[in-house]
N, CA, C and O atoms as CSV, one atom per row, in Angstrom:
chain,resi,resn,atom,element,x,y,z
A,1,MET,N,N,-153.084,114.139,-33.624
A,1,MET,CA,C,-152.813,112.828,-33.605
A,1,MET,C,C,-154.167,112.277,-34.426
A,1,MET,O,O,-155.333,112.495,-34.098
A,2,ALA,N,N,-153.666,111.444,-35.670
A,2,ALA,CA,C,-153.839,110.473,-36.476
A,2,ALA,C,C,-154.143,109.607,-35.782
A,2,ALA,O,O,-153.757,109.375,-34.636
A,3,TYR,N,N,-155.074,108.890,-36.606
A,3,TYR,CA,C,-155.822,108.008,-36.473
A,3,TYR,C,C,-155.984,106.532,-37.047
A,3,TYR,O,O,-157.157,106.524,-37.420
A,4,ASP,N,N,-155.407,105.189,-37.340
A,4,ASP,CA,C,-155.775,103.682,-38.099
A,4,ASP,C,C,-156.457,103.314,-37.909
A,4,ASP,O,O,-156.866,103.260,-36.749
A,5,THR,N,N,-157.178,102.705,-39.096
A,5,THR,CA,C,-158.098,101.345,-38.897
A,5,THR,C,C,-156.931,100.589,-37.670
A,5,THR,O,O,-156.267,101.576,-37.355
A,6,PHE,N,N,-156.581,99.853,-37.165
A,6,PHE,CA,C,-156.119,99.599,-35.872
A,6,PHE,C,C,-156.280,99.949,-34.650
A,6,PHE,O,O,-156.647,99.261,-33.697
A,7,THR,N,N,-155.948,101.229,-34.705
A,7,THR,CA,C,-156.021,102.175,-33.135
A,7,THR,C,C,-156.992,102.765,-32.738
A,7,THR,O,O,-157.136,103.201,-31.596
A,8,LEU,N,N,-157.965,102.864,-33.870
A,8,LEU,CA,C,-159.522,103.364,-33.734
A,8,LEU,C,C,-159.972,102.437,-32.886
A,8,LEU,O,O,-159.939,101.232,-33.133
A,9,PRO,N,N,-160.709,103.270,-31.154
A,9,PRO,CA,C,-161.780,102.041,-30.776
A,9,PRO,C,C,-162.464,101.781,-31.398
A,9,PRO,O,O,-162.569,102.302,-32.509
A,10,PHE,N,N,-163.527,100.510,-30.796
A,10,PHE,CA,C,-164.246,100.334,-31.448
A,10,PHE,C,C,-165.426,99.690,-30.609
A,10,PHE,O,O,-165.223,99.045,-29.580
A,11,VAL,N,N,-166.428,99.882,-31.041
A,11,VAL,CA,C,-168.007,98.868,-30.361
A,11,VAL,C,C,-168.621,97.308,-30.437
A,11,VAL,O,O,-169.232,96.729,-31.336
A,12,PRO,N,N,-168.278,96.968,-29.369
A,12,PRO,CA,C,-168.111,95.829,-29.722
A,12,PRO,C,C,-169.450,95.089,-30.006
A,12,PRO,O,O,-170.561,95.144,-29.479
A,13,PRO,N,N,-168.921,94.370,-31.046
A,13,PRO,CA,C,-170.112,93.879,-32.151
A,13,PRO,C,C,-171.639,93.262,-31.309
A,13,PRO,O,O,-172.623,93.018,-32.007
A,14,PHE,N,N,-171.685,93.082,-29.986
A,14,PHE,CA,C,-172.636,92.428,-29.542
A,14,PHE,C,C,-174.030,93.967,-29.411
A,14,PHE,O,O,-175.259,93.960,-29.341
A,15,ARG,N,N,-172.720,95.359,-29.441
A,15,ARG,CA,C,-172.973,96.563,-28.687
A,15,ARG,C,C,-174.245,96.965,-30.287
A,15,ARG,O,O,-175.428,97.291,-30.199
A,16,LEU,N,N,-173.388,96.769,-31.610
A,16,LEU,CA,C,-173.655,97.059,-32.447
A,16,LEU,C,C,-175.024,96.255,-33.006
A,16,LEU,O,O,-175.555,96.341,-34.113
A,17,ASP,N,N,-175.358,95.538,-31.976
A,17,ASP,CA,C,-177.007,94.823,-32.411
A,17,ASP,C,C,-177.706,94.892,-32.628
A,17,ASP,O,O,-178.567,94.614,-33.461
A,18,LEU,N,N,-177.104,96.053,-30.543
A,18,LEU,CA,C,-178.286,95.850,-30.697
A,18,LEU,C,C,-178.606,97.053,-30.826
A,18,LEU,O,O,-179.836,96.993,-30.818
A,19,THR,N,N,-178.299,98.217,-30.952
A,19,THR,CA,C,-178.105,99.811,-31.850
A,19,THR,C,C,-179.128,99.325,-32.962
A,19,THR,O,O,-180.319,99.603,-33.102
A,20,VAL,N,N,-178.121,98.350,-33.854
A,20,VAL,CA,C,-178.977,98.080,-35.502
A,20,VAL,C,C,-180.928,97.632,-35.203
A,20,VAL,O,O,-182.002,98.118,-35.560
A,21,TRP,N,N,-180.567,96.692,-34.532
A,21,TRP,CA,C,-182.346,96.766,-34.005
A,21,TRP,C,C,-183.032,97.524,-33.218
A,21,TRP,O,O,-184.191,97.184,-32.977
A,22,ALA,N,N,-182.481,98.764,-32.608
A,22,ALA,CA,C,-183.386,99.015,-31.781
A,22,ALA,C,C,-183.254,100.619,-32.643
A,22,ALA,O,O,-183.561,101.641,-32.028
A,23,LEU,N,N,-182.778,100.688,-34.081
A,23,LEU,CA,C,-183.141,101.922,-35.521
A,23,LEU,C,C,-183.771,100.806,-36.039
A,23,LEU,O,O,-184.627,101.467,-36.627
A,24,ARG,N,N,-183.941,100.143,-36.198
A,24,ARG,CA,C,-184.199,99.109,-36.987
A,24,ARG,C,C,-185.480,99.090,-36.946
A,24,ARG,O,O,-186.014,99.617,-37.923
A,25,GLU,N,N,-186.409,98.519,-35.879
A,25,GLU,CA,C,-187.737,99.136,-34.809
A,25,GLU,C,C,-188.192,99.643,-35.248
A,25,GLU,O,O,-189.079,99.368,-36.055
A,26,LEU,N,N,-187.612,101.095,-34.771
A,26,LEU,CA,C,-188.062,101.393,-34.058
A,26,LEU,C,C,-188.248,102.708,-35.823
A,26,LEU,O,O,-188.598,103.887,-35.762
A,27,SER,N,N,-187.993,102.176,-36.716
A,27,SER,CA,C,-187.912,103.007,-38.589
A,27,SER,C,C,-188.828,102.041,-38.639
A,27,SER,O,O,-189.734,102.175,-39.461
A,28,ILE,N,N,-188.810,101.282,-38.089
A,28,ILE,CA,C,-190.249,99.865,-38.855
A,28,ILE,C,C,-191.607,100.395,-38.314
A,28,ILE,O,O,-192.655,99.991,-38.819
A,29,ASN,N,N,-191.607,101.314,-37.270
A,29,ASN,CA,C,-191.847,101.386,-36.269
A,29,ASN,C,C,-193.591,103.002,-36.574
A,29,ASN,O,O,-194.788,103.285,-36.620
A,30,VAL,N,N,-192.599,103.271,-36.636
A,30,VAL,CA,C,-192.738,104.901,-37.514
A,30,VAL,C,C,-193.063,105.041,-38.691
A,30,VAL,O,O,-193.557,106.102,-39.073
A,31,ALA,N,N,-192.781,103.624,-39.817
A,31,ALA,CA,C,-192.964,103.807,-40.574
A,31,ALA,C,C,-194.690,103.523,-41.337
A,31,ALA,O,O,-195.446,104.019,-42.172
A,32,ASN,N,N,-194.591,102.197,-40.211
A,32,ASN,CA,C,-196.303,101.589,-39.659
A,32,ASN,C,C,-197.291,102.253,-38.865
A,32,ASN,O,O,-198.233,101.847,-38.185
A,33,ASP,N,N,-196.624,103.867,-39.248
A,33,ASP,CA,C,-197.715,104.190,-38.311
A,33,ASP,C,C,-197.928,104.385,-36.353
A,33,ASP,O,O,-198.454,105.304,-35.724
A,34,LYS,N,N,-197.300,103.161,-35.886
A,34,LYS,CA,C,-197.560,102.767,-34.775
A,34,LYS,C,C,-196.470,103.439,-33.812
A,34,LYS,O,O,-196.521,103.291,-32.591
A,35,ILE,N,N,-195.259,104.358,-34.602
A,35,ILE,CA,C,-194.322,105.976,-33.334
A,35,ILE,C,C,-194.980,106.654,-34.175
A,35,ILE,O,O,-195.217,106.432,-35.362
A,36,ASP,N,N,-195.530,108.260,-32.899
A,36,ASP,CA,C,-195.951,109.214,-33.656
A,36,ASP,C,C,-194.785,110.481,-33.277
A,36,ASP,O,O,-194.672,111.201,-32.285
A,37,LEU,N,N,-194.149,110.399,-34.308
A,37,LEU,CA,C,-193.100,111.279,-34.228
A,37,LEU,C,C,-192.961,112.924,-34.272
A,37,LEU,O,O,-191.932,113.569,-34.068
A,38,THR,N,N,-193.950,113.304,-34.514
A,38,THR,CA,C,-194.853,114.922,-35.322
A,38,THR,C,C,-195.018,115.505,-34.678
A,38,THR,O,O,-195.101,116.693,-34.986
A,39,ASN,N,N,-195.247,114.944,-32.818
A,39,ASN,CA,C,-195.498,116.133,-31.802
A,39,ASN,C,C,-194.283,116.804,-30.706
A,39,ASN,O,O,-194.111,117.879,-30.130
A,40,LEU,N,N,-193.394,115.140,-30.829
A,40,LEU,CA,C,-192.315,115.640,-30.226
A,40,LEU,C,C,-191.548,117.127,-30.249
A,40,LEU,O,O,-191.063,117.543,-29.196
A,41,GLU,N,N,-191.480,117.675,-31.099
A,41,GLU,CA,C,-190.841,119.315,-30.588
A,41,GLU,C,C,-192.191,120.184,-30.353
A,41,GLU,O,O,-192.495,121.300,-30.776
A,42,GLU,N,N,-192.693,119.531,-29.761
A,42,GLU,CA,C,-194.188,120.619,-28.446
A,42,GLU,C,C,-194.233,120.018,-27.488
A,42,GLU,O,O,-195.229,120.081,-26.768
A,43,LEU,N,N,-192.912,119.064,-27.108
A,43,LEU,CA,C,-192.871,118.189,-26.147
A,43,LEU,C,C,-192.406,119.511,-24.488
A,43,LEU,O,O,-192.524,120.730,-24.612
A,44,THR,N,N,-192.129,119.125,-23.722
A,44,THR,CA,C,-191.567,119.484,-22.859
A,44,THR,C,C,-190.678,118.590,-22.921
A,44,THR,O,O,-191.034,117.514,-23.402
A,45,ASN,N,N,-188.350,118.832,-22.175
A,45,ASN,CA,C,-187.564,118.576,-22.870
A,45,ASN,C,C,-187.879,117.030,-21.670
A,45,ASN,O,O,-187.392,115.964,-22.048
A,46,GLU,N,N,-188.777,117.046,-20.138
A,46,GLU,CA,C,-188.938,116.199,-19.377
A,46,GLU,C,C,-189.899,114.944,-20.122
A,46,GLU,O,O,-190.005,113.728,-19.965
A,47,GLU,N,N,-190.635,116.164,-21.176
A,47,GLU,CA,C,-191.938,115.275,-21.287
A,47,GLU,C,C,-191.652,114.289,-22.983
A,47,GLU,O,O,-192.483,113.528,-23.479
A,48,ALA,N,N,-190.512,114.557,-23.465
A,48,ALA,CA,C,-189.582,114.150,-25.071
A,48,ALA,C,C,-189.303,112.897,-24.947
A,48,ALA,O,O,-189.466,111.922,-25.681
A,49,ILE,N,N,-188.486,113.182,-23.052
A,49,ILE,CA,C,-186.346,112.314,-22.372
A,49,ILE,C,C,-188.074,111.477,-22.747
A,49,ILE,O,O,-188.027,110.967,-23.867
A,50,GLU,N,N,-189.308,111.295,-22.132
A,50,GLU,CA,C,-189.532,109.833,-21.370
A,50,GLU,C,C,-190.525,109.173,-22.968
A,50,GLU,O,O,-190.340,108.049,-23.437
A,51,PHE,N,N,-191.337,110.005,-23.431
A,51,PHE,CA,C,-191.202,109.457,-24.294
A,51,PHE,C,C,-190.656,108.291,-25.113
A,51,PHE,O,O,-191.085,107.158,-25.329
A,52,LEU,N,N,-189.135,109.218,-25.646
A,52,LEU,CA,C,-188.343,108.665,-26.048
A,52,LEU,C,C,-187.805,106.924,-25.377
A,52,LEU,O,O,-187.837,105.816,-25.912
A,53,SER,N,N,-187.361,107.365,-24.055
A,53,SER,CA,C,-186.844,105.844,-23.182
A,53,SER,C,C,-188.201,105.378,-23.228
A,53,SER,O,O,-188.165,104.269,-23.762
A,54,SER,N,N,-188.930,105.567,-23.043
A,54,SER,CA,C,-189.995,104.256,-23.816
A,54,SER,C,C,-189.540,103.394,-25.122
A,54,SER,O,O,-190.130,102.477,-25.694
A,55,LEU,N,N,-188.707,103.800,-25.302
A,55,LEU,CA,C,-189.037,103.432,-26.813
A,55,LEU,C,C,-188.227,102.466,-26.642
A,55,LEU,O,O,-187.359,102.679,-25.795
A,56,GLY,N,N,-188.199,100.871,-27.466
A,56,GLY,CA,C,-187.085,100.069,-27.784
A,56,GLY,C,C,-185.840,100.447,-27.636
A,56,GLY,O,O,-185.817,101.088,-28.687
A,57,GLY,N,N,-184.614,100.613,-27.146
A,57,GLY,CA,C,-182.741,100.904,-27.444
A,57,GLY,C,C,-183.258,101.377,-26.737
A,57,GLY,O,O,-183.645,100.535,-25.926
A,58,ILE,N,N,-183.730,102.848,-26.337
A,58,ILE,CA,C,-183.388,104.142,-26.294
A,58,ILE,C,C,-183.311,104.338,-24.991
A,58,ILE,O,O,-183.957,103.893,-24.041
A,59,GLY,N,N,-182.406,105.085,-25.089
A,59,GLY,CA,C,-181.399,105.452,-22.735
A,59,GLY,C,C,-182.185,106.331,-22.492
A,59,GLY,O,O,-183.306,106.444,-22.990
A,60,LEU,N,N,-181.686,107.031,-21.716
A,60,LEU,CA,C,-181.487,108.895,-21.431
A,60,LEU,C,C,-180.441,108.881,-21.955
A,60,LEU,O,O,-180.825,109.249,-23.065
A,61,TRP,N,N,-179.326,108.744,-22.071
A,61,TRP,CA,C,-178.074,109.407,-23.023
A,61,TRP,C,C,-178.436,109.915,-24.563
A,61,TRP,O,O,-178.403,111.051,-25.037
A,62,SER,N,N,-178.756,108.776,-25.100
A,62,SER,CA,C,-179.735,108.912,-26.457
A,62,SER,C,C,-180.557,109.177,-26.475
A,62,SER,O,O,-180.951,109.264,-27.638
A,63,ALA,N,N,-181.532,109.526,-25.515
A,63,ALA,CA,C,-182.973,110.689,-25.474
A,63,ALA,C,C,-182.307,111.852,-25.352
A,63,ALA,O,O,-182.801,112.751,-26.032
A,64,GLU,N,N,-181.409,112.134,-24.756
A,64,GLU,CA,C,-180.821,113.804,-24.572
A,64,GLU,C,C,-179.613,113.939,-25.508
A,64,GLU,O,O,-179.136,115.044,-25.771
A,65,TYR,N,N,-179.206,112.979,-25.925
A,65,TYR,CA,C,-178.841,112.910,-26.927
A,65,TYR,C,C,-179.384,113.827,-28.250
A,65,TYR,O,O,-178.796,114.716,-28.865
A,66,PHE,N,N,-180.487,113.362,-28.404
A,66,PHE,CA,C,-181.324,113.402,-29.676
A,66,PHE,C,C,-182.061,114.954,-30.052
A,66,PHE,O,O,-182.226,115.470,-31.157
A,67,LEU,N,N,-182.466,115.521,-28.530
A,67,LEU,CA,C,-183.024,116.316,-28.288
A,67,LEU,C,C,-181.553,117.392,-29.027
A,67,LEU,O,O,-181.488,117.867,-30.162
A,68,LEU,N,N,-180.506,117.501,-27.859
A,68,LEU,CA,C,-179.963,118.431,-28.076
A,68,LEU,C,C,-179.531,118.894,-29.730
A,68,LEU,O,O,-179.428,120.080,-30.045
A,69,ARG,N,N,-179.284,117.668,-30.782
A,69,ARG,CA,C,-178.334,117.513,-31.604
A,69,ARG,C,C,-180.211,118.135,-33.074
A,69,ARG,O,O,-180.565,119.062,-33.801
A,70,GLY,N,N,-180.669,116.787,-32.600
A,70,GLY,CA,C,-182.011,116.565,-33.621
A,70,GLY,C,C,-182.948,117.577,-33.647
A,70,GLY,O,O,-183.619,117.813,-34.651
A,71,LEU,N,N,-183.046,118.222,-32.565
A,71,LEU,CA,C,-184.030,119.236,-31.789
A,71,LEU,C,C,-183.438,120.432,-31.439
A,71,LEU,O,O,-184.115,121.192,-30.747
A,72,GLY,N,N,-182.137,120.825,-31.817
A,72,GLY,CA,C,-181.101,121.448,-31.053
A,72,GLY,C,C,-181.411,122.564,-30.163
A,72,GLY,O,O,-181.434,123.783,-30.333
A,73,ARG,N,N,-181.700,121.614,-28.918
A,73,ARG,CA,C,-182.254,121.824,-27.635
A,73,ARG,C,C,-181.221,122.137,-27.026
A,73,ARG,O,O,-180.664,121.119,-26.613
A,74,VAL,N,N,-180.470,123.430,-26.659
A,74,VAL,CA,C,-178.697,123.698,-26.739
A,74,VAL,C,C,-179.549,124.037,-24.843
A,74,VAL,O,O,-178.779,124.917,-24.456
A,75,ASP,N,N,-180.166,123.911,-24.128
A,75,ASP,CA,C,-180.412,123.641,-23.075
A,75,ASP,C,C,-180.284,122.214,-21.988
A,75,ASP,O,O,-180.593,121.903,-20.837
A,76,ILE,N,N,-179.648,121.643,-23.139
A,76,ILE,CA,C,-180.676,120.514,-22.325
A,76,ILE,C,C,-178.082,119.783,-22.786
A,76,ILE,O,O,-177.298,119.903,-23.727
A,77,PHE,N,N,-178.036,119.051,-21.099
A,77,PHE,CA,C,-176.879,119.157,-21.919
A,77,PHE,C,C,-176.724,116.957,-21.092
A,77,PHE,O,O,-176.770,116.653,-19.900
A,78,PRO,N,N,-176.559,115.993,-22.282
A,78,PRO,CA,C,-176.491,114.404,-22.143
A,78,PRO,C,C,-175.584,114.086,-20.614
A,78,PRO,O,O,-174.542,113.447,-20.755
A,79,GLY,N,N,-175.946,114.494,-19.280
A,79,GLY,CA,C,-175.066,113.514,-18.471
A,79,GLY,C,C,-175.124,112.695,-17.989
A,79,GLY,O,O,-175.517,112.758,-16.825
A,80,ASP,N,N,-174.653,110.959,-18.763
A,80,ASP,CA,C,-175.109,109.975,-18.953
A,80,ASP,C,C,-173.286,110.597,-19.718
A,80,ASP,O,O,-172.191,110.779,-19.187
A,81,ASP,N,N,-173.598,110.686,-20.591
A,81,ASP,CA,C,-172.203,111.135,-21.757
A,81,ASP,C,C,-170.784,110.612,-21.473
A,81,ASP,O,O,-169.939,111.481,-21.692
A,82,VAL,N,N,-170.229,109.315,-21.002
A,82,VAL,CA,C,-168.661,109.248,-20.575
A,82,VAL,C,C,-167.419,110.265,-21.036
A,82,VAL,O,O,-166.744,110.285,-20.007
A,83,GLY,N,N,-167.168,110.579,-21.390
A,83,GLY,CA,C,-166.709,111.917,-22.174
A,83,GLY,C,C,-167.193,112.968,-21.300
A,83,GLY,O,O,-166.474,113.453,-20.426
A,84,ALA,N,N,-168.623,113.409,-21.549
A,84,ALA,CA,C,-169.294,114.986,-20.094
A,84,ALA,C,C,-168.619,114.165,-19.553
A,84,ALA,O,O,-167.599,114.090,-20.237
A,85,LYS,N,N,-168.519,113.173,-18.351
A,85,LYS,CA,C,-167.942,113.569,-17.034
A,85,LYS,C,C,-167.101,113.628,-16.900
A,85,LYS,O,O,-166.803,114.197,-15.850
A,86,ASN,N,N,-166.141,113.216,-17.621
A,86,ASN,CA,C,-165.081,113.403,-17.936
A,86,ASN,C,C,-163.855,114.813,-18.515
A,86,ASN,O,O,-162.789,115.315,-18.158
A,87,ASN,N,N,-164.687,114.925,-19.394
A,87,ASN,CA,C,-164.841,116.364,-19.806
A,87,ASN,C,C,-165.156,117.657,-18.162
A,87,ASN,O,O,-164.535,118.653,-17.792
A,88,LEU,N,N,-166.259,117.020,-17.664
A,88,LEU,CA,C,-166.403,117.880,-16.410
A,88,LEU,C,C,-165.699,117.260,-15.291
A,88,LEU,O,O,-164.667,117.196,-15.958
A,89,GLN,N,N,-165.347,116.745,-14.169
A,89,GLN,CA,C,-164.431,116.035,-13.812
A,89,GLN,C,C,-163.213,117.136,-13.930
A,89,GLN,O,O,-162.922,118.071,-13.184
A,90,ARG,N,N,-162.658,116.706,-15.057
A,90,ARG,CA,C,-161.250,117.389,-15.486
A,90,ARG,C,C,-161.566,119.848,-14.699
A,90,ARG,O,O,-161.204,120.666,-13.853
A,91,LEU,N,N,-162.837,119.554,-16.430
A,91,LEU,CA,C,-162.904,120.746,-15.457
A,91,LEU,C,C,-162.703,121.781,-13.926
A,91,LEU,O,O,-161.950,122.738,-13.747
A,92,PHE,N,N,-163.517,121.254,-13.158
A,92,PHE,CA,C,-164.148,121.377,-12.026
A,92,PHE,C,C,-162.844,120.718,-11.109
A,92,PHE,O,O,-163.026,120.609,-9.896
A,93,HIS,N,N,-161.605,120.306,-11.662
A,93,HIS,CA,C,-161.289,119.233,-10.206
A,93,HIS,C,C,-161.769,118.658,-9.606
A,93,HIS,O,O,-161.441,118.766,-8.425
A,94,THR,N,N,-162.762,117.744,-9.910
A,94,THR,CA,C,-162.914,117.034,-8.794
A,94,THR,C,C,-162.419,115.293,-9.270
A,94,THR,O,O,-162.307,114.643,-10.309
A,95,ASP,N,N,-162.199,115.051,-7.553
A,95,ASP,CA,C,-162.032,113.603,-7.226
A,95,ASP,C,C,-162.274,112.965,-7.782
A,95,ASP,O,O,-161.331,112.386,-8.321
A,96,LYS,N,N,-163.611,112.520,-8.135
A,96,LYS,CA,C,-164.169,111.755,-8.663
A,96,LYS,C,C,-165.131,111.909,-9.806
A,96,LYS,O,O,-165.225,113.068,-10.211
A,97,LYS,N,N,-165.915,110.954,-10.461
A,97,LYS,CA,C,-166.406,111.207,-12.212
A,97,LYS,C,C,-167.675,111.988,-11.248
A,97,LYS,O,O,-167.217,111.987,-10.105
A,98,PRO,N,N,-168.673,112.463,-11.228
A,98,PRO,CA,C,-169.793,113.398,-11.688
A,98,PRO,C,C,-170.760,112.400,-12.075
A,98,PRO,O,O,-170.927,111.934,-13.203
A,99,GLY,N,N,-171.577,112.038,-10.668
A,99,GLY,CA,C,-173.068,111.718,-11.493
A,99,GLY,C,C,-174.010,112.164,-12.136
A,99,GLY,O,O,-174.080,113.381,-12.308
A,100,TYR,N,N,-174.993,111.294,-12.667
A,100,TYR,CA,C,-175.517,112.502,-13.049
A,100,TYR,C,C,-176.276,113.801,-12.486
A,100,TYR,O,O,-176.507,114.882,-13.028
A,101,GLU,N,N,-176.553,113.362,-11.333
A,101,GLU,CA,C,-177.188,114.762,-10.570
A,101,GLU,C,C,-176.181,115.955,-10.487
A,101,GLU,O,O,-176.457,117.124,-10.758
A,102,ASP,N,N,-174.630,115.345,-9.953
A,102,ASP,CA,C,-173.960,116.111,-9.557
A,102,ASP,C,C,-173.561,116.871,-10.794
A,102,ASP,O,O,-172.977,117.944,-10.636
A,103,ILE,N,N,-173.901,116.275,-12.437
A,103,ILE,CA,C,-173.822,117.105,-14.236
A,103,ILE,C,C,-175.375,117.919,-13.921
A,103,ILE,O,O,-175.042,119.028,-14.340
A,104,ARG,N,N,-176.630,118.077,-13.531
A,104,ARG,CA,C,-177.529,119.000,-13.358
A,104,ARG,C,C,-177.206,119.722,-12.595
A,104,ARG,O,O,-177.561,120.806,-13.057
A,105,GLY,N,N,-176.481,119.984,-11.159
A,105,GLY,CA,C,-175.385,121.019,-10.836
A,105,GLY,C,C,-174.699,122.341,-10.696
A,105,GLY,O,O,-174.743,123.484,-10.243
A,106,MET,N,N,-173.926,121.291,-11.496
A,106,MET,CA,C,-172.679,121.331,-12.289
A,106,MET,C,C,-172.680,122.479,-13.303
A,106,MET,O,O,-172.029,123.523,-13.269
A,107,THR,N,N,-174.076,121.791,-14.745
A,107,THR,CA,C,-173.978,122.663,-15.712
A,107,THR,C,C,-175.603,123.952,-14.893
A,107,THR,O,O,-176.021,124.750,-15.731
A,108,SER,N,N,-176.118,124.013,-13.853
A,108,SER,CA,C,-177.484,124.592,-14.095
A,108,SER,C,C,-176.729,126.363,-14.445
A,108,SER,O,O,-177.436,127.229,-14.960
A,109,CYS,N,N,-175.678,126.557,-14.176
A,109,CYS,CA,C,-175.254,127.859,-13.481
A,109,CYS,C,C,-175.237,128.532,-16.206
A,109,CYS,O,O,-175.449,129.563,-16.844
A,110,TRP,N,N,-174.941,127.409,-16.466
A,110,TRP,CA,C,-174.703,128.332,-18.087
A,110,TRP,C,C,-176.566,128.314,-18.546
A,110,TRP,O,O,-177.078,129.090,-19.353
A,111,HIS,N,N,-177.477,126.945,-17.587
A,111,HIS,CA,C,-179.087,127.077,-18.336
A,111,HIS,C,C,-179.454,129.358,-18.598
A,111,HIS,O,O,-179.543,130.436,-18.012
A,112,PRO,N,N,-179.527,128.424,-20.366
A,112,PRO,CA,C,-180.683,127.754,-20.933
A,112,PRO,C,C,-178.872,127.098,-22.277
A,112,PRO,O,O,-178.935,126.251,-23.168
A,113,PHE,N,N,-177.933,127.698,-21.960
A,113,PHE,CA,C,-177.944,127.132,-23.116
A,113,PHE,C,C,-175.833,125.942,-22.465
A,113,PHE,O,O,-174.678,126.267,-22.738
A,114,GLU,N,N,-176.151,125.183,-21.960
A,114,GLU,CA,C,-175.654,123.460,-21.287
A,114,GLU,C,C,-175.528,123.542,-22.953
A,114,GLU,O,O,-174.853,124.513,-23.294
A,115,GLY,N,N,-175.923,122.908,-23.828
A,115,GLY,CA,C,-175.210,122.017,-24.780
A,115,GLY,C,C,-174.593,122.020,-25.099
A,115,GLY,O,O,-173.744,121.192,-25.428
A,116,LEU,N,N,-174.874,123.960,-25.212
A,116,LEU,CA,C,-173.466,124.023,-26.008
A,116,LEU,C,C,-171.855,124.224,-25.499
A,116,LEU,O,O,-170.916,124.660,-26.166
A,117,VAL,N,N,-171.858,123.784,-24.169
A,117,VAL,CA,C,-171.104,124.234,-23.482
A,117,VAL,C,C,-170.836,122.509,-23.236
A,117,VAL,O,O,-169.781,122.241,-22.660
A,118,TYR,N,N,-171.858,121.166,-23.696
A,118,TYR,CA,C,-171.387,120.283,-24.075
A,118,TYR,C,C,-170.254,120.148,-25.045
A,118,TYR,O,O,-169.237,119.480,-24.854
A,119,PHE,N,N,-170.502,120.759,-25.963
A,119,PHE,CA,C,-169.690,120.109,-26.888
A,119,PHE,C,C,-168.437,121.426,-28.123
A,119,PHE,O,O,-167.829,121.272,-29.182
A,120,HIS,N,N,-168.650,122.692,-27.050
A,120,HIS,CA,C,-167.205,122.627,-26.542
A,120,HIS,C,C,-166.391,122.393,-25.703
A,120,HIS,O,O,-165.391,123.035,-25.385
A,121,LEU,N,N,-166.903,121.213,-25.213
A,121,LEU,CA,C,-166.031,120.271,-24.068
A,121,LEU,C,C,-164.915,119.594,-25.522
A,121,LEU,O,O,-163.764,119.702,-25.945
A,122,LEU,N,N,-166.385,118.786,-25.877
A,122,LEU,CA,C,-166.357,117.807,-26.677
A,122,LEU,C,C,-165.375,118.211,-27.653
A,122,LEU,O,O,-164.494,117.391,-27.912
A,123,LEU,N,N,-165.364,119.513,-28.339
A,123,LEU,CA,C,-164.943,120.124,-28.999
A,123,LEU,C,C,-163.159,120.052,-28.899
A,123,LEU,O,O,-162.282,119.571,-29.617
A,124,ASP,N,N,-163.188,120.957,-27.343
A,124,ASP,CA,C,-162.047,121.304,-26.719
A,124,ASP,C,C,-160.957,119.932,-26.987
A,124,ASP,O,O,-159.831,120.118,-27.447
A,125,LYS,N,N,-161.485,118.525,-26.620
A,125,LYS,CA,C,-160.637,117.273,-25.705
A,125,LYS,C,C,-160.295,116.435,-27.009
A,125,LYS,O,O,-159.788,115.314,-27.047
A,126,LEU,N,N,-160.815,117.492,-28.404
A,126,LEU,CA,C,-160.793,116.906,-29.381
A,126,LEU,C,C,-158.867,117.848,-29.383
A,126,LEU,O,O,-157.785,117.581,-28.860
A,127,HIS,N,N,-159.306,118.781,-30.137
A,127,HIS,CA,C,-157.958,118.917,-29.833
A,127,HIS,C,C,-157.108,119.574,-29.062
A,127,HIS,O,O,-156.289,120.457,-29.318
A,128,GLU,N,N,-157.457,118.940,-27.918
A,128,GLU,CA,C,-156.480,117.743,-27.495
A,128,GLU,C,C,-155.539,117.360,-27.572
A,128,GLU,O,O,-154.452,117.577,-27.037
A,129,LYS,N,N,-156.091,116.420,-28.625
A,129,LYS,CA,C,-155.609,114.550,-28.661
A,129,LYS,C,C,-155.028,115.626,-30.120
A,129,LYS,O,O,-153.829,115.419,-30.309
A,130,GLY,N,N,-155.446,116.362,-30.827
A,130,GLY,CA,C,-154.596,117.117,-32.308
A,130,GLY,C,C,-155.349,116.048,-32.636
A,130,GLY,O,O,-154.831,114.931,-32.639
A,131,ILE,N,N,-157.079,116.282,-33.056
A,131,ILE,CA,C,-157.876,115.090,-33.799
A,131,ILE,C,C,-157.926,116.563,-33.911
A,131,ILE,O,O,-156.738,116.801,-34.129
A,132,LEU,N,N,-158.670,117.977,-33.903
A,132,LEU,CA,C,-158.848,119.299,-34.240
A,132,LEU,C,C,-157.782,119.983,-34.685
A,132,LEU,O,O,-157.895,121.168,-34.999
């Protein structure tokens, strides 16, 4: 299924404003040496998530997704991702959408490759919709 500009889902403008603000603030603080990202790769996942989540505009999903995509830590499954929750609900045939802790339990059997499963489920859903 091909999308045109009228059927694409969109982010509400107020959410875009928050995202732009957060990225701008982060960029300014990094450029002015107020935030040091150089040792991020040396931190454990938990330490990196705590550090990133302390920055304005970055929540748990953003922090986990950054570790997965930005740092290539395939042992991370972004548990707050709504699409991932839906995909796991479908995969495990559960009656309700799993919570964050449920997801940690569901994905622990794939450790240390949870992130690869995250991408597989995403691509599978896109293929199912005819987008890939």
